[in-house]
PDB file of N, H, CA, C and O in Angstrom:
ATOM      1  N   UNK A   1    -100.145-136.073-173.645  1.00  0.00           N
ATOM      2  CA  UNK A   1     -99.170-137.060-173.043  1.00  0.00           C
ATOM      3  C   UNK A   1     -97.586-136.416-172.859  1.00  0.00           C
ATOM      4  O   UNK A   1     -97.113-135.684-173.728  1.00  0.00           O
ATOM      5  N   UNK A   2     -97.036-136.683-171.954  1.00  0.00           N
ATOM      6  H   UNK A   2     -97.421-137.278-171.248  1.00  0.00           H
ATOM      7  CA  UNK A   2     -95.715-136.254-171.924  1.00  0.00           C
ATOM      8  C   UNK A   2     -94.764-137.283-172.714  1.00  0.00           C
ATOM      9  O   UNK A   2     -94.969-138.497-172.718  1.00  0.00           O
ATOM     10  N   UNK A   3     -93.861-136.747-173.281  1.00  0.00           N
ATOM     11  H   UNK A   3     -93.695-135.761-173.277  1.00  0.00           H
ATOM     12  CA  UNK A   3     -92.836-137.666-174.102  1.00  0.00           C
ATOM     13  C   UNK A   3     -91.612-138.004-173.101  1.00  0.00           C
ATOM     14  O   UNK A   3     -90.776-137.240-172.619  1.00  0.00           O
ATOM     15  N   UNK A   4     -91.764-139.254-172.962  1.00  0.00           N
ATOM     16  H   UNK A   4     -92.443-139.875-173.354  1.00  0.00           H
ATOM     17  CA  UNK A   4     -90.517-139.982-172.536  1.00  0.00           C
ATOM     18  C   UNK A   4     -89.340-140.058-172.960  1.00  0.00           C
ATOM     19  O   UNK A   4     -89.133-140.819-173.905  1.00  0.00           O
ATOM     20  N   UNK A   5     -88.282-139.328-172.415  1.00  0.00           N
ATOM     21  H   UNK A   5     -88.450-138.709-171.647  1.00  0.00           H
ATOM     22  CA  UNK A   5     -87.131-139.803-172.906  1.00  0.00           C
ATOM     23  C   UNK A   5     -86.272-140.571-172.302  1.00  0.00           C
ATOM     24  O   UNK A   5     -86.195-140.587-171.073  1.00  0.00           O
ATOM     25  N   UNK A   6     -85.425-141.395-173.169  1.00  0.00           N
ATOM     26  H   UNK A   6     -85.487-141.382-174.167  1.00  0.00           H
ATOM     27  CA  UNK A   6     -84.431-142.487-172.407  1.00  0.00           C
ATOM     28  C   UNK A   6     -83.660-142.067-171.376  1.00  0.00           C
ATOM     29  O   UNK A   6     -83.058-140.999-171.482  1.00  0.00           O
ATOM     30  N   UNK A   7     -83.558-142.848-170.212  1.00  0.00           N
ATOM     31  H   UNK A   7     -84.047-143.716-170.126  1.00  0.00           H
ATOM     32  CA  UNK A   7     -82.523-142.155-169.275  1.00  0.00           C
ATOM     33  C   UNK A   7     -81.172-143.119-169.455  1.00  0.00           C
ATOM     34  O   UNK A   7     -80.485-143.424-168.480  1.00  0.00           O
ATOM     35  N   UNK A   8     -80.890-143.532-170.711  1.00  0.00           N
ATOM     36  H   UNK A   8     -81.448-143.284-171.503  1.00  0.00           H
ATOM     37  CA  UNK A   8     -79.780-144.467-170.751  1.00  0.00           C
ATOM     38  C   UNK A   8     -78.383-143.247-171.113  1.00  0.00           C
ATOM     39  O   UNK A   8     -78.430-142.354-171.959  1.00  0.00           O
ATOM     40  N   UNK A   9     -77.463-143.500-170.381  1.00  0.00           N
ATOM     41  H   UNK A   9     -77.425-144.226-169.694  1.00  0.00           H
ATOM     42  CA  UNK A   9     -76.256-142.759-170.629  1.00  0.00           C
ATOM     43  C   UNK A   9     -75.368-143.326-171.844  1.00  0.00           C
ATOM     44  O   UNK A   9     -74.801-144.407-171.689  1.00  0.00           O
ATOM     45  N   UNK A  10     -75.228-142.572-173.124  1.00  0.00           N
ATOM     46  H   UNK A  10     -75.689-141.694-173.250  1.00  0.00           H
ATOM     47  CA  UNK A  10     -74.573-143.317-174.244  1.00  0.00           C
ATOM     48  C   UNK A  10     -73.277-142.623-174.452  1.00  0.00           C
ATOM     49  O   UNK A  10     -73.179-141.403-174.587  1.00  0.00           O
ATOM     50  N   UNK A  11     -72.158-143.574-174.475  1.00  0.00           N
ATOM     51  H   UNK A  11     -72.238-144.564-174.365  1.00  0.00           H
ATOM     52  CA  UNK A  11     -70.924-142.937-174.552  1.00  0.00           C
ATOM     53  C   UNK A  11     -70.411-142.716-175.925  1.00  0.00           C
ATOM     54  O   UNK A  11     -70.008-143.806-176.331  1.00  0.00           O
ATOM     55  N   UNK A  12     -70.249-141.826-176.793  1.00  0.00           N
ATOM     56  H   UNK A  12     -70.577-140.941-176.463  1.00  0.00           H
ATOM     57  CA  UNK A  12     -70.174-141.468-178.069  1.00  0.00           C
ATOM     58  C   UNK A  12     -68.571-141.663-178.536  1.00  0.00           C
ATOM     59  O   UNK A  12     -68.181-142.233-179.555  1.00  0.00           O
ATOM     60  N   UNK A  13     -67.707-140.981-177.431  1.00  0.00           N
ATOM     61  H   UNK A  13     -68.024-140.518-176.603  1.00  0.00           H
ATOM     62  CA  UNK A  13     -66.750-140.923-177.458  1.00  0.00           C
ATOM     63  C   UNK A  13     -65.635-141.192-176.276  1.00  0.00           C
ATOM     64  O   UNK A  13     -66.164-141.716-175.296  1.00  0.00           O
ATOM     65  N   UNK A  14     -64.360-140.986-176.142  1.00  0.00           N
ATOM     66  H   UNK A  14     -63.931-140.561-176.939  1.00  0.00           H
ATOM     67  CA  UNK A  14     -63.639-141.008-174.836  1.00  0.00           C
ATOM     68  C   UNK A  14     -64.068-140.015-174.044  1.00  0.00           C
ATOM     69  O   UNK A  14     -64.109-140.153-172.821  1.00  0.00           O
ATOM     70  N   UNK A  15     -64.452-138.849-174.692  1.00  0.00           N
ATOM     71  H   UNK A  15     -64.418-138.737-175.685  1.00  0.00           H
ATOM     72  CA  UNK A  15     -64.917-137.449-173.900  1.00  0.00           C
ATOM     73  C   UNK A  15     -66.313-137.143-174.061  1.00  0.00           C
ATOM     74  O   UNK A  15     -66.720-136.194-173.391  1.00  0.00           O
ATOM     75  N   UNK A  16     -66.963-137.613-174.647  1.00  0.00           N
ATOM     76  H   UNK A  16     -66.632-138.384-175.192  1.00  0.00           H
ATOM     77  CA  UNK A  16     -68.387-137.330-174.927  1.00  0.00           C
ATOM     78  C   UNK A  16     -69.523-138.493-174.517  1.00  0.00           C
ATOM     79  O   UNK A  16     -69.389-139.717-174.534  1.00  0.00           O
ATOM     80  N   UNK A  17     -70.552-137.780-174.188  1.00  0.00           N
ATOM     81  H   UNK A  17     -70.661-136.786-174.174  1.00  0.00           H
ATOM     82  CA  UNK A  17     -71.536-138.839-173.842  1.00  0.00           C
ATOM     83  C   UNK A  17     -73.090-137.992-174.075  1.00  0.00           C
ATOM     84  O   UNK A  17     -73.215-136.768-174.031  1.00  0.00           O
ATOM     85  N   UNK A  18     -74.008-138.816-174.286  1.00  0.00           N
ATOM     86  H   UNK A  18     -73.906-139.810-174.322  1.00  0.00           H
ATOM     87  CA  UNK A  18     -75.371-138.043-174.513  1.00  0.00           C
ATOM     88  C   UNK A  18     -76.180-138.819-173.311  1.00  0.00           C
ATOM     89  O   UNK A  18     -76.060-139.998-172.978  1.00  0.00           O
ATOM     90  N   UNK A  19     -77.060-137.788-172.745  1.00  0.00           N
ATOM     91  H   UNK A  19     -77.158-136.830-173.016  1.00  0.00           H
ATOM     92  CA  UNK A  19     -78.027-138.325-171.685  1.00  0.00           C
ATOM     93  C   UNK A  19     -79.326-137.263-171.915  1.00  0.00           C
ATOM     94  O   UNK A  19     -79.262-136.045-171.748  1.00  0.00           O
ATOM     95  N   UNK A  20     -80.391-137.943-172.292  1.00  0.00           N
ATOM     96  H   UNK A  20     -80.443-138.932-172.428  1.00  0.00           H
ATOM     97  CA  UNK A  20     -81.524-137.521-172.180  1.00  0.00           C
ATOM     98  C   UNK A  20     -81.745-136.319-173.104  1.00  0.00           C
ATOM     99  O   UNK A  20     -82.688-135.543-172.946  1.00  0.00           O
ATOM    100  N   UNK A  21     -80.939-136.215-173.962  1.00  0.00           N
ATOM    101  H   UNK A  21     -80.173-136.845-174.090  1.00  0.00           H
ATOM    102  CA  UNK A  21     -80.989-135.154-175.540  1.00  0.00           C
ATOM    103  C   UNK A  21     -79.812-134.139-175.262  1.00  0.00           C
ATOM    104  O   UNK A  21     -79.591-133.206-176.035  1.00  0.00           O
ATOM    105  N   UNK A  22     -79.099-134.354-174.172  1.00  0.00           N
ATOM    106  H   UNK A  22     -79.278-135.112-173.544  1.00  0.00           H
ATOM    107  CA  UNK A  22     -77.745-133.434-173.608  1.00  0.00           C
ATOM    108  C   UNK A  22     -76.680-134.098-174.045  1.00  0.00           C
ATOM    109  O   UNK A  22     -76.608-135.327-174.040  1.00  0.00           O
ATOM    110  N   UNK A  23     -75.630-133.194-174.522  1.00  0.00           N
ATOM    111  H   UNK A  23     -75.688-132.196-174.526  1.00  0.00           H
ATOM    112  CA  UNK A  23     -74.369-133.608-174.719  1.00  0.00           C
ATOM    113  C   UNK A  23     -73.664-133.376-173.433  1.00  0.00           C
ATOM    114  O   UNK A  23     -73.865-132.212-173.087  1.00  0.00           O
ATOM    115  N   UNK A  24     -72.881-134.048-172.544  1.00  0.00           N
ATOM    116  H   UNK A  24     -72.717-134.994-172.825  1.00  0.00           H
ATOM    117  CA  UNK A  24     -72.015-134.080-171.751  1.00  0.00           C
ATOM    118  C   UNK A  24     -70.469-134.307-172.065  1.00  0.00           C
ATOM    119  O   UNK A  24     -70.098-135.413-172.460  1.00  0.00           O
ATOM    120  N   UNK A  25     -69.715-133.430-171.917  1.00  0.00           N
ATOM    121  H   UNK A  25     -70.017-132.533-171.596  1.00  0.00           H
ATOM    122  CA  UNK A  25     -68.477-133.121-172.405  1.00  0.00           C
ATOM    123  C   UNK A  25     -67.375-133.266-171.336  1.00  0.00           C
ATOM    124  O   UNK A  25     -67.212-132.449-170.429  1.00  0.00           O
ATOM    125  N   UNK A  26     -66.533-134.524-171.544  1.00  0.00           N
ATOM    126  H   UNK A  26     -66.665-135.188-172.281  1.00  0.00           H
ATOM    127  CA  UNK A  26     -65.624-134.457-170.353  1.00  0.00           C
ATOM    128  C   UNK A  26     -64.374-133.890-170.546  1.00  0.00           C
ATOM    129  O   UNK A  26     -63.478-134.407-171.213  1.00  0.00           O
ATOM    130  N   UNK A  27     -64.304-132.721-169.905  1.00  0.00           N
ATOM    131  H   UNK A  27     -65.032-132.301-169.363  1.00  0.00           H
ATOM    132  CA  UNK A  27     -62.793-131.760-170.048  1.00  0.00           C
ATOM    133  C   UNK A  27     -61.582-132.238-169.459  1.00  0.00           C
ATOM    134  O   UNK A  27     -61.564-133.043-168.527  1.00  0.00           O
ATOM    135  N   UNK A  28     -60.666-131.793-169.949  1.00  0.00           N
ATOM    136  H   UNK A  28     -60.680-131.140-170.706  1.00  0.00           H
ATOM    137  CA  UNK A  28     -59.076-132.183-169.196  1.00  0.00           C
ATOM    138  C   UNK A  28     -59.269-131.818-167.840  1.00  0.00           C
ATOM    139  O   UNK A  28     -60.002-130.969-167.334  1.00  0.00           O
ATOM    140  N   UNK A  29     -58.417-132.676-167.322  1.00  0.00           N
ATOM    141  H   UNK A  29     -57.821-133.366-167.734  1.00  0.00           H
ATOM    142  CA  UNK A  29     -58.258-132.075-165.609  1.00  0.00           C
ATOM    143  C   UNK A  29     -57.628-130.933-165.511  1.00  0.00           C
ATOM    144  O   UNK A  29     -56.743-130.654-166.319  1.00  0.00           O
ATOM    145  N   UNK A  30     -57.934-130.202-164.641  1.00  0.00           N
ATOM    146  H   UNK A  30     -58.653-130.429-163.984  1.00  0.00           H
ATOM    147  CA  UNK A  30     -57.386-128.742-164.274  1.00  0.00           C
ATOM    148  C   UNK A  30     -55.937-128.920-163.607  1.00  0.00           C
ATOM    149  O   UNK A  30     -55.820-129.499-162.527  1.00  0.00           O
ATOM    150  N   UNK A  31     -55.034-128.487-164.178  1.00  0.00           N
ATOM    151  H   UNK A  31     -55.128-128.016-165.056  1.00  0.00           H
ATOM    152  CA  UNK A  31     -53.624-128.698-163.623  1.00  0.00           C
ATOM    153  C   UNK A  31     -53.237-128.480-162.367  1.00  0.00           C
ATOM    154  O   UNK A  31     -52.193-128.982-161.950  1.00  0.00           O
ATOM    155  N   UNK A  32     -54.060-127.666-161.557  1.00  0.00           N
ATOM    156  H   UNK A  32     -54.908-127.259-161.896  1.00  0.00           H
ATOM    157  CA  UNK A  32     -53.736-127.032-160.138  1.00  0.00           C
ATOM    158  C   UNK A  32     -54.669-127.969-159.278  1.00  0.00           C
ATOM    159  O   UNK A  32     -54.245-128.535-158.271  1.00  0.00           O
ATOM    160  N   UNK A  33     -55.897-128.095-159.709  1.00  0.00           N
ATOM    161  H   UNK A  33     -56.242-127.635-160.527  1.00  0.00           H
ATOM    162  CA  UNK A  33     -56.774-128.828-158.790  1.00  0.00           C
ATOM    163  C   UNK A  33     -56.677-130.389-158.943  1.00  0.00           C
ATOM    164  O   UNK A  33     -56.985-131.183-158.054  1.00  0.00           O
ATOM    165  N   UNK A  34     -56.208-130.722-160.189  1.00  0.00           N
ATOM    166  H   UNK A  34     -55.958-130.076-160.911  1.00  0.00           H
ATOM    167  CA  UNK A  34     -56.510-132.022-160.672  1.00  0.00           C
ATOM    168  C   UNK A  34     -57.969-132.646-160.613  1.00  0.00           C
ATOM    169  O   UNK A  34     -58.157-133.809-160.256  1.00  0.00           O
ATOM    170  N   UNK A  35     -58.942-131.818-160.977  1.00  0.00           N
ATOM    171  H   UNK A  35     -58.789-130.874-161.267  1.00  0.00           H
ATOM    172  CA  UNK A  35     -60.342-131.910-160.990  1.00  0.00           C
ATOM    173  C   UNK A  35     -60.798-131.749-162.523  1.00  0.00           C
ATOM    174  O   UNK A  35     -60.564-130.808-163.282  1.00  0.00           O
ATOM    175  N   UNK A  36     -61.627-133.122-162.802  1.00  0.00           N
ATOM    176  H   UNK A  36     -61.817-133.886-162.185  1.00  0.00           H
ATOM    177  CA  UNK A  36     -62.131-133.291-164.009  1.00  0.00           C
ATOM    178  C   UNK A  36     -63.585-132.476-164.087  1.00  0.00           C
ATOM    179  O   UNK A  36     -64.294-132.440-163.081  1.00  0.00           O
ATOM    180  N   UNK A  37     -63.971-131.868-165.238  1.00  0.00           N
ATOM    181  H   UNK A  37     -63.395-131.897-166.056  1.00  0.00           H
ATOM    182  CA  UNK A  37     -65.178-131.272-165.184  1.00  0.00           C
ATOM    183  C   UNK A  37     -66.046-131.710-166.228  1.00  0.00           C
ATOM    184  O   UNK A  37     -65.496-132.007-167.289  1.00  0.00           O
ATOM    185  N   UNK A  38     -67.165-131.803-166.160  1.00  0.00           N
ATOM    186  H   UNK A  38     -67.611-131.562-165.298  1.00  0.00           H
ATOM    187  CA  UNK A  38     -68.029-132.022-167.222  1.00  0.00           C
ATOM    188  C   UNK A  38     -68.949-131.043-167.784  1.00  0.00           C
ATOM    189  O   UNK A  38     -69.566-130.454-166.896  1.00  0.00           O
ATOM    190  N   UNK A  39     -69.226-130.701-168.887  1.00  0.00           N
ATOM    191  H   UNK A  39     -68.725-131.179-169.608  1.00  0.00           H
ATOM    192  CA  UNK A  39     -69.679-129.361-169.409  1.00  0.00           C
ATOM    193  C   UNK A  39     -70.895-130.052-169.895  1.00  0.00           C
ATOM    194  O   UNK A  39     -70.904-131.234-170.239  1.00  0.00           O
ATOM    195  N   UNK A  40     -71.864-129.306-169.906  1.00  0.00           N
ATOM    196  H   UNK A  40     -71.857-128.346-169.626  1.00  0.00           H
ATOM    197  CA  UNK A  40     -73.398-129.655-170.136  1.00  0.00           C
ATOM    198  C   UNK A  40     -73.978-128.555-171.427  1.00  0.00           C
ATOM    199  O   UNK A  40     -74.053-127.328-171.356  1.00  0.00           O
ATOM    200  N   UNK A  41     -74.345-129.445-172.591  1.00  0.00           N
ATOM    201  H   UNK A  41     -74.283-130.442-172.649  1.00  0.00           H
ATOM    202  CA  UNK A  41     -74.829-128.590-173.459  1.00  0.00           C
ATOM    203  C   UNK A  41     -76.057-129.247-174.355  1.00  0.00           C
ATOM    204  O   UNK A  41     -76.331-130.446-174.383  1.00  0.00           O
ATOM    205  N   UNK A  42     -76.633-128.356-174.971  1.00  0.00           N
ATOM    206  H   UNK A  42     -76.411-127.381-174.949  1.00  0.00           H
ATOM    207  CA  UNK A  42     -77.780-129.003-175.770  1.00  0.00           C
ATOM    208  C   UNK A  42     -78.190-127.880-176.855  1.00  0.00           C
ATOM    209  O   UNK A  42     -78.432-126.707-176.571  1.00  0.00           O
ATOM    210  N   UNK A  43     -78.224-128.424-178.100  1.00  0.00           N
ATOM    211  H   UNK A  43     -78.027-129.377-178.331  1.00  0.00           H
ATOM    212  CA  UNK A  43     -78.689-127.553-179.483  1.00  0.00           C
ATOM    213  C   UNK A  43     -77.412-126.222-179.312  1.00  0.00           C
ATOM    214  O   UNK A  43     -77.772-125.087-179.625  1.00  0.00           O
ATOM    215  N   UNK A  44     -76.293-126.385-178.930  1.00  0.00           N
ATOM    216  H   UNK A  44     -76.001-127.308-178.676  1.00  0.00           H
ATOM    217  CA  UNK A  44     -75.338-125.332-178.707  1.00  0.00           C
ATOM    218  C   UNK A  44     -75.559-124.584-177.753  1.00  0.00           C
ATOM    219  O   UNK A  44     -74.702-123.715-177.590  1.00  0.00           O
ATOM    220  N   UNK A  45     -76.615-124.594-176.870  1.00  0.00           N
ATOM    221  H   UNK A  45     -77.312-125.299-177.003  1.00  0.00           H
ATOM    222  CA  UNK A  45     -76.788-123.963-175.505  1.00  0.00           C
ATOM    223  C   UNK A  45     -75.746-124.518-174.465  1.00  0.00           C
ATOM    224  O   UNK A  45     -75.532-125.720-174.306  1.00  0.00           O
ATOM    225  N   UNK A  46     -75.167-123.578-173.825  1.00  0.00           N
ATOM    226  H   UNK A  46     -75.340-122.601-173.955  1.00  0.00           H
ATOM    227  CA  UNK A  46     -74.439-124.239-172.404  1.00  0.00           C
ATOM    228  C   UNK A  46     -74.898-124.290-171.362  1.00  0.00           C
ATOM    229  O   UNK A  46     -75.334-123.183-171.045  1.00  0.00           O
ATOM    230  N   UNK A  47     -75.065-125.158-170.485  1.00  0.00           N
ATOM    231  H   UNK A  47     -74.711-126.057-170.743  1.00  0.00           H
ATOM    232  CA  UNK A  47     -75.901-125.068-169.530  1.00  0.00           C
ATOM    233  C   UNK A  47     -74.896-125.386-168.133  1.00  0.00           C
ATOM    234  O   UNK A  47     -75.376-126.012-167.187  1.00  0.00           O
ATOM    235  N   UNK A  48     -73.836-125.021-168.113  1.00  0.00           N
ATOM    236  H   UNK A  48     -73.446-124.513-168.882  1.00  0.00           H
ATOM    237  CA  UNK A  48     -72.773-125.153-167.008  1.00  0.00           C
ATOM    238  C   UNK A  48     -72.070-126.488-167.118  1.00  0.00           C
ATOM    239  O   UNK A  48     -72.117-127.288-168.051  1.00  0.00           O
ATOM    240  N   UNK A  49     -71.250-126.583-165.695  1.00  0.00           N
ATOM    241  H   UNK A  49     -71.212-125.933-164.937  1.00  0.00           H
ATOM    242  CA  UNK A  49     -70.434-127.592-165.549  1.00  0.00           C
ATOM    243  C   UNK A  49     -70.607-128.153-164.074  1.00  0.00           C
ATOM    244  O   UNK A  49     -70.957-127.522-163.077  1.00  0.00           O
ATOM    245  N   UNK A  50     -70.331-129.263-164.165  1.00  0.00           N
ATOM    246  H   UNK A  50     -70.046-129.775-164.976  1.00  0.00           H
ATOM    247  CA  UNK A  50     -70.263-130.213-162.735  1.00  0.00           C
ATOM    248  C   UNK A  50     -68.828-130.958-162.791  1.00  0.00           C
ATOM    249  O   UNK A  50     -68.068-131.169-163.737  1.00  0.00           O
ATOM    250  N   UNK A  51     -68.745-131.292-161.352  1.00  0.00           N
ATOM    251  H   UNK A  51     -69.362-131.121-160.584  1.00  0.00           H
ATOM    252  CA  UNK A  51     -67.320-132.075-161.367  1.00  0.00           C
ATOM    253  C   UNK A  51     -67.325-133.723-161.343  1.00  0.00           C
ATOM    254  O   UNK A  51     -66.346-134.447-161.162  1.00  0.00           O
ATOM    255  N   UNK A  52     -68.561-134.085-161.552  1.00  0.00           N
ATOM    256  H   UNK A  52     -69.357-133.498-161.699  1.00  0.00           H
ATOM    257  CA  UNK A  52     -68.837-135.602-161.667  1.00  0.00           C
ATOM    258  C   UNK A  52     -69.679-135.928-162.623  1.00  0.00           C
ATOM    259  O   UNK A  52     -70.423-135.059-163.077  1.00  0.00           O
ATOM    260  N   UNK A  53     -69.709-136.955-163.000  1.00  0.00           N
ATOM    261  H   UNK A  53     -69.105-137.661-162.631  1.00  0.00           H
ATOM    262  CA  UNK A  53     -70.681-137.366-164.161  1.00  0.00           C
ATOM    263  C   UNK A  53     -72.066-137.518-163.698  1.00  0.00           C
ATOM    264  O   UNK A  53     -73.092-137.216-164.309  1.00  0.00           O
ATOM    265  N   UNK A  54     -71.936-138.067-162.445  1.00  0.00           N
ATOM    266  H   UNK A  54     -71.103-138.313-161.949  1.00  0.00           H
ATOM    267  CA  UNK A  54     -73.500-138.357-161.742  1.00  0.00           C
ATOM    268  C   UNK A  54     -73.990-137.263-161.505  1.00  0.00           C
ATOM    269  O   UNK A  54     -75.205-137.108-161.627  1.00  0.00           O
ATOM    270  N   UNK A  55     -72.949-135.969-161.006  1.00  0.00           N
ATOM    271  H   UNK A  55     -71.962-136.095-160.907  1.00  0.00           H
ATOM    272  CA  UNK A  55     -73.849-134.572-160.633  1.00  0.00           C
ATOM    273  C   UNK A  55     -74.318-133.984-162.257  1.00  0.00           C
ATOM    274  O   UNK A  55     -75.314-133.276-162.411  1.00  0.00           O
ATOM    275  N   UNK A  56     -73.607-134.323-163.160  1.00  0.00           N
ATOM    276  H   UNK A  56     -72.798-134.898-163.035  1.00  0.00           H
ATOM    277  CA  UNK A  56     -74.232-133.670-164.457  1.00  0.00           C
ATOM    278  C   UNK A  56     -75.464-134.467-165.202  1.00  0.00           C
ATOM    279  O   UNK A  56     -76.297-133.973-165.962  1.00  0.00           O
ATOM    280  N   UNK A  57     -75.359-135.757-164.800  1.00  0.00           N
ATOM    281  H   UNK A  57     -74.683-136.158-164.182  1.00  0.00           H
ATOM    282  CA  UNK A  57     -76.726-136.443-165.112  1.00  0.00           C
ATOM    283  C   UNK A  57     -77.974-136.101-164.190  1.00  0.00           C
ATOM    284  O   UNK A  57     -79.139-135.971-164.567  1.00  0.00           O
ATOM    285  N   UNK A  58     -77.460-135.979-162.857  1.00  0.00           N
ATOM    286  H   UNK A  58     -76.514-136.084-162.551  1.00  0.00           H
ATOM    287  CA  UNK A  58     -78.819-135.206-161.895  1.00  0.00           C
ATOM    288  C   UNK A  58     -79.243-133.968-162.421  1.00  0.00           C
ATOM    289  O   UNK A  58     -80.437-133.704-162.565  1.00  0.00           O
ATOM    290  N   UNK A  59     -78.067-132.975-162.800  1.00  0.00           N
ATOM    291  H   UNK A  59     -77.098-133.190-162.682  1.00  0.00           H
ATOM    292  CA  UNK A  59     -78.537-131.838-163.405  1.00  0.00           C
ATOM    293  C   UNK A  59     -79.390-131.606-164.689  1.00  0.00           C
ATOM    294  O   UNK A  59     -80.088-130.619-164.917  1.00  0.00           O
ATOM    295  N   UNK A  60     -79.243-132.473-165.322  1.00  0.00           N
ATOM    296  H   UNK A  60     -78.675-133.275-165.137  1.00  0.00           H
ATOM    297  CA  UNK A  60     -79.899-132.893-166.498  1.00  0.00           C
ATOM    298  C   UNK A  60     -81.304-133.451-166.261  1.00  0.00           C
ATOM    299  O   UNK A  60     -82.256-133.170-166.988  1.00  0.00           O
ATOM    300  N   UNK A  61     -81.370-134.209-165.266  1.00  0.00           N
ATOM    301  H   UNK A  61     -80.596-134.438-164.676  1.00  0.00           H
ATOM    302  CA  UNK A  61     -82.607-134.776-164.658  1.00  0.00           C
ATOM    303  C   UNK A  61     -83.506-133.660-164.161  1.00  0.00           C
ATOM    304  O   UNK A  61     -84.660-133.586-164.582  1.00  0.00           O
ATOM    305  N   UNK A  62     -82.993-132.730-163.224  1.00  0.00           N
ATOM    306  H   UNK A  62     -82.055-132.790-162.882  1.00  0.00           H
ATOM    307  CA  UNK A  62     -83.653-131.869-162.862  1.00  0.00           C
ATOM    308  C   UNK A  62     -83.932-130.496-163.570  1.00  0.00           C
ATOM    309  O   UNK A  62     -84.739-129.725-163.050  1.00  0.00           O
ATOM    310  N   UNK A  63     -83.302-130.168-164.723  1.00  0.00           N
ATOM    311  H   UNK A  63     -82.647-130.794-165.145  1.00  0.00           H
ATOM    312  CA  UNK A  63     -83.738-129.478-165.790  1.00  0.00           C
ATOM    313  C   UNK A  63     -84.906-130.215-166.731  1.00  0.00           C
ATOM    314  O   UNK A  63     -85.815-129.504-167.160  1.00  0.00           O
ATOM    315  N   UNK A  64     -84.888-131.349-166.985  1.00  0.00           N
ATOM    316  H   UNK A  64     -84.150-131.927-166.637  1.00  0.00           H
ATOM    317  CA  UNK A  64     -86.239-131.975-167.715  1.00  0.00           C
ATOM    318  C   UNK A  64     -87.025-132.001-166.472  1.00  0.00           C
ATOM    319  O   UNK A  64     -88.090-131.512-166.850  1.00  0.00           O
ATOM    320  N   UNK A  65     -87.111-132.176-165.658  1.00  0.00           N
ATOM    321  H   UNK A  65     -86.246-132.574-165.351  1.00  0.00           H
ATOM    322  CA  UNK A  65     -88.116-132.279-164.497  1.00  0.00           C
ATOM    323  C   UNK A  65     -88.861-130.934-164.636  1.00  0.00           C
ATOM    324  O   UNK A  65     -90.055-130.917-164.934  1.00  0.00           O
ATOM    325  N   UNK A  66     -88.178-129.850-164.426  1.00  0.00           N
ATOM    326  H   UNK A  66     -87.208-129.864-164.183  1.00  0.00           H
ATOM    327  CA  UNK A  66     -88.469-128.483-164.343  1.00  0.00           C
ATOM    328  C   UNK A  66     -89.165-128.152-165.833  1.00  0.00           C
ATOM    329  O   UNK A  66     -90.031-127.291-165.995  1.00  0.00           O
ATOM    330  N   UNK A  67     -88.680-128.907-166.766  1.00  0.00           N
ATOM    331  H   UNK A  67     -87.977-129.606-166.635  1.00  0.00           H
ATOM    332  CA  UNK A  67     -89.283-128.118-168.156  1.00  0.00           C
ATOM    333  C   UNK A  67     -90.502-128.560-168.102  1.00  0.00           C
ATOM    334  O   UNK A  67     -91.413-127.866-168.552  1.00  0.00           O
ATOM    335  N   UNK A  68     -90.782-129.984-167.455  1.00  0.00           N
ATOM    336  H   UNK A  68     -90.042-130.548-167.089  1.00  0.00           H
ATOM    337  CA  UNK A  68     -92.166-130.544-167.409  1.00  0.00           C
ATOM    338  C   UNK A  68     -93.158-130.077-166.673  1.00  0.00           C
ATOM    339  O   UNK A  68     -94.294-130.481-166.917  1.00  0.00           O
ATOM    340  N   UNK A  69     -92.972-129.289-165.799  1.00  0.00           N
ATOM    341  H   UNK A  69     -92.049-128.960-165.601  1.00  0.00           H
ATOM    342  CA  UNK A  69     -93.841-128.704-164.839  1.00  0.00           C
ATOM    343  C   UNK A  69     -94.392-127.500-165.340  1.00  0.00           C
ATOM    344  O   UNK A  69     -95.392-127.032-164.795  1.00  0.00           O
ATOM    345  N   UNK A  70     -93.789-126.860-166.451  1.00  0.00           N
ATOM    346  H   UNK A  70     -92.977-127.240-166.894  1.00  0.00           H
ATOM    347  CA  UNK A  70     -94.187-125.607-167.217  1.00  0.00           C
ATOM    348  C   UNK A  70     -95.468-125.755-167.883  1.00  0.00           C
ATOM    349  O   UNK A  70     -95.930-124.826-168.546  1.00  0.00           O
TER     350      UNK A  70
END
């Protein structure tokens, strides 16, 4: 049986979220581009950056789905 992970986005603080076991950290806006980045981490491992919270969540969903296919 596969373990089902909850898909709820939990906000821990102003800049930190947890989604499906991954930490999503909201970085400060870039001074020149005025874009906010979201950094993905799990167990101290870095999994990249996305420029929208929805993109970061979709990236996590894709990684979890790919892990399930192995």
